N, C-alpha and C positions, 0 to 999 in steps of 0.2 A: 338314232336313239341316244338318249343321254344316260350317263356321261360318255363323251367320246374318249378315244384312246389317250388324247392329249390331256384331257381333264381328269382322267381316272385317278391319278395319285391324290388329288385333293379330296376325293370321296371315299377312299379306301382305308380300312383300319391299318394303323401304322405298323403293327407287327407283321402284317402280310407283306408290306413293302420292304421291311427289313429282311424278311425271310427270302424275298425274291433277290435281294442284293447278295445274301449269303449263298444262295444256290448258284448265282452267276459266278461268284468267286471260287466255290469249291467243286462245281460241276453239276450240270443238269441231269435229270433223270425222268423217265416216264412214270407218271402216277395215275391212279384211278381214284376219283372221288365218288362216294355214295351220298345221295341227297335224300333226306327223309323229313317227316314231320311227326310230332308227338301226339296228334289227334287225328281222327278221321277227317278226310277232306275230299273235295272233287278236284281232280287234277287239271290245272290250268297252266301249262308250261310255255305257251307260245311266245308271250312277250319277253320272258326271261331268255328263251333260246334264241329269239331274234336278236336280242342285244348281244348274246354270246357270239352269234354269227358275225355281227358287225365288228367285234373286237378281234376275232380270229382273222377276218379279212384285213383289218388295219395292221395286224402283226405278221401277216404273211404266213400263217400257220394253220393247223387244222386240229380240231378236237373231235374225238370219236364219242358219239352219244348213244347210249342204250337206254331208251325209255322203257320202263317196266310196265307202263300203263298207257293207254291212249287218252288224248284230250277228252275230258268229260267223264272219265272213269271214276268210280268210287274207290278210294284208297284207305286202307285201315291205318290205325295209329302204328307208327314205327316201321311200316313197310317202306323199303327203298322205292323212291319215286323214279330215279334214274341213276345211271353211272356215267361219269364223264372222264375220259382218258385223254391225256396229252402231256406235253412237257411241263414239268413242275413250274419252271420259271414263267411260263406263259399262263398258267392257271391260278397260281397262288394268290395273286392280288385281285382276282375277279370275284372272290367269294362274297365280299361285302355287298356289292351291288346286285349280283346274281340272286342272292337270297332275298334281298329287298323286293325284287320283281316277281318272286315266286310264292312266298308264304301267305301274304295277305289275300291275294286273289283266290288262292286255293280254298281258304276259309270263307270268303264272301261268296264264291260259287256254291259251296256247300249250303250256306244259309239261303241263297236265292233258290236253290233246288227245293229245299224243304218248304218254302213259302209257296212256290208254284204248285207243288204236288199236293199240299194241304188244301189249297183253293184252286183246283184245276179249272173252275168255271169263271175265274176272274182274270182279266188282263192287267198286267203290272206295268207301271211306268217308273223307270229308274230316275229318281229325283235327288240323287246323292251328291251331285257336283258341289253344292254349297257346303257340304259337310266334309269334303275331302281336303287333304293337306297339300293343295296344289294341283296343277294340271296333270302331272305324272300319276299321282294317285287316282285322279278322276279316270284316267285311261285304264289303269289296272282294274278299277271297280266296274267300269262299263264292260270290259272284257269278261270279267268274272261273272257278271249278271247274265251275259249272253250265253256263257257256257253252262251255267246252272240252269238257265231257262230251257236251252236246247235239250239237256238231259231230261228235264221234266216233261217236255213235249214228247220226247221219245218213249219214256217209261210210263207215263201216266196220261198221255193225250192232253196235257194241260195247255191252256192258252199261253201261259208264261208271259215273259216280258215283251210287250209290243213296241217299245221304243224307250227313249231316255230324254233328258231335258236339254242336252247341248248338241249343236251341229257337229262339233269335232269328233265325238265318239258315236254318233248316230249309225255309222256304217256297221258297227258290231251287231246291230239289230236289223240290218237290211234296209235301213232308212237313209234318205238323203239329208234329212235335217231333224233337229230335236223336236219334241212334242211339248205343248204347254199352251195355256190360254192367258190367265191373269193372276197376278199376285194381289195380296191385300192392298198394296199401295195403289193399284189402279182403281180399286173401289173407293178408297179415300179420295182420290183425285176427281173421280166422277161425281161423287157426292151421294150416289145411291147405287145399289146393286143393279137395278134395272138400267140405269144410265150407262153403267160400265159395260153391260151386256150389249146395249145398242152401239156403243162406241166400237166395241170389239167386232161386232158383226159388220158394221159399216166399213171397218178397216180391213177385215179379212172375211169377206162374204163366202168364200169357198171352204173355209175351215169349219170343223165341228165346233159348236158353241158350248163349251164347258164353263159354267159360271160358278164362281166362288160365292157361297151364300151365308157365311157365318159372320161377316164383318160387323153387321149391326145387330147380331143376336136374333135374327129373324129367319132362321133356316127354312122354315116351312112357308111363312108369309112371302118372303122374297122369291123362293123357288116357284111358288104358284103364280106370282106376278110375272115372272120371266116366261113361264109356260104360256100364260094368256097372251103376252106380247108376241111370242113367236110360235103360234100354233102349228104352222107347217113344219118347222124344224122339229117341234115336239112329236108330231105324228110320224115323221120320217126317221125318228131315232137319232137325229143329228144334234139333239140338245141334251145336255147333262148338267147335273148340279154337283158341285164339289163340297163336301162337308169337311171342314178342317177345324171344328170347334176346339178351343183350348181347354185344358183340364180344370180351369177355374170356374166353370159354369156348366149347367145342363143345356142341351139342345132345346130350342124353343118348344114349349108345350110339355116338357117332362120335368119330373122331380124323381126322387127315389121311389116313392110309392107307384107313381105312374110308369116308371121304368120297369119295375117288377111286373106290373099288370100287362105291359106290352109283351114282355117275354113269355108270361103265362099264356098269352093268346097264340104267339107264333112259335115258341120253342119251350114248352113247359118243362121238359127234362132239364133244361139248362139251370134252372134255379132249384132243382130237387137233387142236385149232385153236389158233393163236397167241392168247394172252390176255395182257393187261396185268396188273400186280400187283394192281390193284383188282379186275379181273374175276375173277382166280383166287380172291381172298378171298371174293367173293360166290358163287362156285361151290362151293369146297371148304374154305373157311376157317372161322373161328369165327363165332358169331352166327347170324343167320337167312340161311342159304345155300340154294342150289338143292339141294345134297345133303341138307340138314336137312329140307327140305319133302318131298323124295322118301322120305326115311327115315320120317318121321311118317306119311305116307300109306301106305307099305308096311306099317307096323305096325298101323295102323287096319284096313286091308283084310284082313290075315291074321287079325285078331280078329273078322272079320265085320262090322265097323263101316263099311261102304262108303258109307253115306249121311251120315256125319259130315263136317261142313265143316271146311276148314282156312283160318283167317284169319292172314295174315302181316302183320307190322309191323316197324318198325325200319329207317329209312333207305331207304325205297323211292322213290328219286328216278327221274326219267325214264331215266337211264342204267341203274340197277339193274333197273327194270322191263323195259327193252329186253333185257337179258341174261337175265332169267328167261323172257321170251318165246322167246328163241332156243333154249331147252332144253325148252320147254313144261312148265315147272314146275307141278305140280298144285295150284294155289292157287285157292280159291273166292272169297275176298275179300281185299282189301288195305286196311289202315288207313294212311293216309298224310298227312303235311303237307309232304312234300318236293317238292310241285309249286310251292311258294313260290319266287319268284325267287332264284337262288343268288348271282348277281352283281348287286348292287343298281344298279351303274352302267348295266346294260343296261335298266333300267326307266325311264330318263329320257325323258319325252316333251318335245318342244320346240314352241313356238309363235312364229311370226314374222309381223309385219305385212307383207303383200305388196301392199297397195293403200291409198292415202290419197286420199279424195275421188274414187274411181273410177280414179285413175291408178296403174298398176302401179309399185311401187318396193320393193326389198328389198335388204338388204346383199349385197355381192359374194360370190358362191359359193352363194347360196341361190336362184338363178333357177329351179332345178328345181321349186320350189314353185308357180310360176305355173300356173294352170289350163290344161289342154290343151283344144283345141277340142272334142274328144270323148274323155273319159277312158275307159281300158279298165277291165274288171273287171265282176263280176256286178251291181254297183249303179250302173253308169255312168249319169251324167246324172240320177240320182234326187235329188229335193229333198225333204227332210222338212219337216213343218209347222214354221212359225216358232215359235221359243221366245219367248213373249210374256207380257205381263201379262193 
């Protein structure tokens, strides 16, 4: 796992490196770090602890870890996530990278959990890789989605995340390879939505055929044309249409008035409740809205294509998912990368030394990090195996 022991000094805050040199000069001491976050999260420690293990092994030392929660547990703001004990000289320069691997996935798992529990009847596909800052972040986010999804499956019986977009991290979802069919570029290459579907099916006949239908602005027309071309796949539930209409126009067949009428037929309470401007846009505006989903589903059903799946994408954040759930939008799958932390400042994990040589000591205001005689929570008092060489 990156960075290695040899590369670590290039990625570590300089004041930690200087502190390590000072401790080597004046004498080492055993310390205990408390790690916490300032907002509620879902605990995702595995990749951070795996990296810690790799450094402990390289240094021929051991760190004693007390996790205050199990992976996937809900953790409140300010609650200590874990305590890490070891030689100060071996721990002080690890904080930078360790926290990088902890904070963001804890928030992403929280967001993924909310999305899955709000829409328990929907299968999610993690399509965040293109929006990540490199392969390491993509690994952290895939891991986070899998943890949030597993918690939603356990707590709410949700379908959760069924897979993701890349082979490298598919294992987090119990898959051997990533999921996906076609980008807009393939539609443009083929010259028509139908031809792209034919090409895909000829190249991958055993795969489900999920066809992107918004390229030419004919979401309904092209969906029905593909259904007529592949009636067996449609009847078997192996055909789906992906609606990814951008926010500059309405889905084919809708405008503002028709969108209101669509919701009045299928979810009348939705337009008789106070809504913010953003919520109204997601309900009856341009792009992939609740009205658009109901419209496509209605047209498919009227054509006898009741087993054809609808895949929705484009900005499906926790808030948008919650709104879609409130109207029971008929979505089968959602392709999303919007569980990624929206406010990066909320992802900052913090580690403070709270004991030196067994004596409790921490900067004023952080006394809440001292261990309680008996911590509350589902993993109270549990000590994990030592991280050692």
